[in-house]
Residue, then its C-alpha position, 0 to 999 in steps of 0.5 A: m953288520k948283518s952277522d953282528r945283529t943275528r948273533p944273539f938269536p940262538l941265546a934268544a931262542f933258548a931263553v924264550a923257549a924255556f920261559c914259554v915252557l915254564a909259563g905253559n906249565a904254570f897255566a896248564h897245571g898250576s891248579g893241581a887238585g882242581g882237575s875233574r879226576a881224582g889223583l893217584d897216590i905216589p909212595e914217598i921216596a927217602h932222601g938217600e934214594m933220591a941221589v941214586i934214582s936221579d942218576y937213573r932217571s933218564r933211563i927209567i923214563e926212556l924205558a917207560s916211554r917205550a912201554v907198549d902194554t900200559n894202563e891209564p894209572f901208569r901213564r898218569v904217573l909217568n906224565y906227572a913225573e915229567i910235569q914235575y921235572s919241568y917245574c923243577l927246572w929239569g933238575r938243573v938247579p944245584g943242590s936240588v937233590t942233595d940239599e934239604e934246604s934247597p927251595f927245589n928239594e921238595c919238588t925234586h922229591a916229587y918227580l923222583a918219587a914218581a920216577k921210582a913208582v914208574l920203575f916199580s910198575m914196569r916190573e909187573m909188565p911182561r915186556e919191560a919186566v927184565a929191563a926194569g928188574e935190572l935197573i932196580s938191581a942196579v939202584d939197590a946195589d948203588m944204594v948199598r955201595r954208597g951207604l945211602a939207605l938210611v939217609t933221611c930228610q924232612f920230606s922223606g916220609q911225604a907221599f905225593n899225588t898226581a892231582d897235586v903239583v909241587k912247586p918250588r918255594w920261590s920265596g926261599i930262593p933269595f936265601h939259597a945261594a946256589s938257587m939264587a945264582l942260577l936264576t940270576a944268571f937265567a934272568s940275565l940271559l933272558v934280558f940279553a935275549v930280549f935285547g938281542l931280539c929287539r935289535l934283530l927286529r929293529p926297522t932297517a930303513q936307515s941301513s937300506e938307504 
């Protein structure tokens, strides 16, 4: 009986952790432009670039996180890229990169534009210049190979700013099948996790007798 009651715990831990991250981000960064410091401008990213930068994002962030000779603007843009990534549910929503109609497409533009800005900043750093240059060359080659250079969308000309967190269009989720399916599954998992925790933490007086 004990093993049956503890089985839901891994799912519960995952669901509750994810919920806490999202809630924490909402409280910590939800005000966006309300900060005491002016934000930094981030150049726009074309819709065609997004698919390629998305494929290289983890390598870009990994290289940036190891950078030693950094400055405050670089760190702020990198931090913005990671905040935006979590707001977009870590890029897990189907169609968030490729589907212009996705409620997560604009916020995906934001974190990928920031990742691109971080990559090009590292090209000017002595220790990271070579690795950054290799990544830029690989991105350019992929863009040409896949014919994505001229692909645009409604957000392609939109610049961003580190003071303004771009959130998903939550009101549009019910009208976007892929987003709705994923978040419905997540909500079901969360309900199951809460139910599992309640069973796990239920008083054991009867069983001890």
